[in-house]
Backbone as CSV, one residue per row, in Angstrom:
resi,resn,N_x,N_y,N_z,CA_x,CA_y,CA_z,C_x,C_y,C_z
1,MET,52.014,52.914,66.757,52.022,54.272,67.249,53.444,54.596,67.706
2,GLN,53.853,55.842,67.504,55.179,56.277,67.926,55.082,57.319,69.011
3,GLY,56.107,57.380,69.822,56.122,58.390,70.859,57.463,58.483,71.547
4,VAL,57.451,59.206,72.662,58.661,59.464,73.434,58.377,59.123,74.893
5,ILE,59.335,58.487,75.534,59.189,58.160,76.951,59.179,59.461,77.750
6,LYS,58.120,59.651,78.529,58.010,60.845,79.373,58.656,60.580,80.727
7,SER,58.415,59.375,81.263,58.989,59.023,82.560,59.111,57.513,82.645
8,TYR,60.044,57.053,83.497,60.203,55.624,83.729,60.947,55.410,85.038
9,ASP,60.398,54.550,85.890,61.035,54.186,87.145,61.469,52.730,87.045
10,PRO,62.775,52.476,86.936,63.246,51.095,86.763,62.958,50.199,87.965
11,GLN,62.782,50.785,89.138,62.488,49.996,90.333,61.083,49.391,90.278
12,THR,60.119,50.183,89.845,58.725,49.739,89.842,58.225,49.339,88.456
13,GLY,58.898,49.823,87.415,58.443,49.578,86.049,57.357,50.541,85.615
14,ASP,56.998,51.484,86.499,55.987,52.487,86.156,56.582,53.536,85.230
15,GLY,55.756,54.031,84.335,56.210,55.083,83.446,55.110,55.483,82.493
16,SER,55.451,56.396,81.597,54.476,56.850,80.613,55.184,57.234,79.323
17,VAL,54.405,57.214,78.254,54.899,57.576,76.931,53.898,58.560,76.325
18,VAL,54.415,59.524,75.550,53.580,60.528,74.901,53.584,60.266,73.400
19,SER,52.397,60.166,72.825,52.241,59.924,71.389,52.727,61.119,70.576
20,ASP,53.452,60.845,69.494,53.931,61.909,68.612,52.784,62.624,67.909
21,THR,51.783,61.868,67.501,50.742,62.450,66.660,49.645,63.166,67.441
22,THR,49.220,62.594,68.564,48.101,63.184,69.305,48.533,63.883,70.590
23,LEU,49.790,63.682,70.996,50.341,64.191,72.250,49.617,63.616,73.469
24,ALA,48.859,62.525,73.252,48.197,61.842,74.364,49.258,61.099,75.177
25,GLU,49.025,61.012,76.482,49.956,60.322,77.378,49.366,58.979,77.775
26,PHE,50.175,57.930,77.672,49.744,56.581,78.005,50.658,56.013,79.076
27,ASP,50.059,55.407,80.103,50.843,54.692,81.109,51.397,53.430,80.476
28,LEU,52.545,52.982,80.973,53.123,51.736,80.484,52.403,50.555,81.124
29,ALA,52.070,49.562,80.321,51.484,48.332,80.838,52.556,47.579,81.624
30,GLU,52.124,46.726,82.537,53.065,45.959,83.358,54.032,45.137,82.511
31,ASN,53.576,44.662,81.355,54.404,43.832,80.487,54.948,44.608,79.284
32,ALA,55.037,45.921,79.391,55.417,46.760,78.253,56.770,46.393,77.642
33,LEU,57.704,45.916,78.466,59.041,45.598,77.956,59.209,44.119,77.616
34,GLU,58.202,43.301,77.896,58.286,41.870,77.619,58.498,41.616,76.142
35,GLY,59.507,40.817,75.819,59.789,40.472,74.434,60.490,41.561,73.641
36,SER,60.818,42.676,74.275,61.499,43.754,73.560,62.994,43.717,73.864
37,ILE,63.750,44.514,73.140,65.185,44.597,73.389,65.486,45.456,74.605
38,PHE,64.478,46.183,75.087,64.694,47.096,76.204,64.761,46.373,77.541
39,ARG,65.694,46.763,78.359,65.747,46.334,79.752,65.469,47.531,80.648
40,MET,65.667,48.711,80.085,65.480,49.965,80.798,65.117,51.036,79.775
41,LEU,64.418,52.043,80.210,64.041,53.159,79.344,64.567,54.447,79.935
42,ARG,64.783,55.439,79.083,65.209,56.743,79.580,64.271,57.815,79.039
43,GLN,64.132,58.870,79.798,63.273,59.984,79.398,63.745,60.511,78.055
44,GLY,62.808,60.757,77.151,63.127,61.285,75.834,63.442,60.223,74.792
45,GLN,63.489,58.958,75.201,63.794,57.879,74.265,62.614,57.666,73.323
46,ARG,62.912,57.550,72.038,61.870,57.355,71.027,61.520,55.870,70.944
47,VAL,60.224,55.570,70.966,59.753,54.189,70.904,58.548,54.069,69.982
48,VAL,58.317,52.852,69.535,57.105,52.479,68.820,56.359,51.553,69.773
49,PHE,55.044,51.701,69.871,54.297,50.917,70.849,52.881,50.644,70.372
50,ASN,52.236,49.701,71.039,50.821,49.386,70.815,50.043,49.853,72.042
51,ILE,48.738,49.911,71.908,47.863,50.248,73.029,47.029,49.006,73.343
52,ASP,47.020,48.593,74.621,46.229,47.419,75.004,44.778,47.818,75.259
53,ASP,43.951,46.839,75.608,42.523,47.083,75.816,42.238,48.057,76.958
54,ALA,43.179,48.166,77.886,43.016,49.080,79.024,43.552,50.480,78.726
55,GLY,44.040,50.694,77.490,44.538,52.011,77.116,45.957,52.288,77.577
56,ARG,46.719,51.233,77.827,48.114,51.392,78.265,49.064,51.022,77.132
57,ALA,50.234,51.630,77.151,51.262,51.346,76.141,51.888,49.982,76.418
58,THR,52.024,49.180,75.371,52.599,47.855,75.493,53.403,47.518,74.242
59,LYS,54.159,46.438,74.294,54.968,45.952,73.160,55.891,47.044,72.621
60,LEU,56.664,47.656,73.511,57.575,48.716,73.110,58.671,48.176,72.194
61,ARG,58.947,48.936,71.150,60.001,48.617,70.205,60.820,49.865,69.958
62,LEU,61.978,49.690,69.416,62.876,50.799,69.141,62.293,51.701,68.074
63,GLY,62.253,52.989,68.327,61.783,53.966,67.356,62.942,54.850,66.928
64,SER,62.767,55.556,65.820,63.830,56.446,65.343,63.209,57.586,64.549
65,GLU,63.994,58.588,64.313,63.532,59.711,63.487,63.164,59.225,62.096
66,ALA,63.872,58.226,61.581,63.600,57.700,60.246,62.201,57.119,60.166
67,ASP,61.696,56.575,61.280,60.362,55.999,61.303,59.275,57.038,61.104
68,MET,59.611,58.306,61.259,58.616,59.359,61.193,58.366,59.866,59.774
69,THR,59.047,59.294,58.778,58.851,59.754,57.415,57.454,59.416,56.927
70,THR,56.981,60.170,55.958,55.663,59.937,55.376,55.715,58.678,54.505
71,PRO,54.765,57.753,54.686,54.749,56.549,53.839,54.734,56.912,52.367
72,GLY,55.545,56.214,51.602,55.608,56.442,50.163,56.486,57.615,49.774
73,ALA,57.086,58.293,50.735,57.933,59.458,50.425,59.358,59.029,50.171
């Protein structure tokens, strides 16, 4: 799933991301940055993420406009 960081507090690690396709907002899981290249996030940053069993964004990865192309196009 792709989206954009809506908010992020580097002190607490709390934040949220908004899905590009559904515009749904997901809170960041406590381990959302674990294993990723990110040490910090900024509002408006494009990311690719998974949703955990609790409905939170996790496994954040770098996203880009290029990732938004239609498959096979």
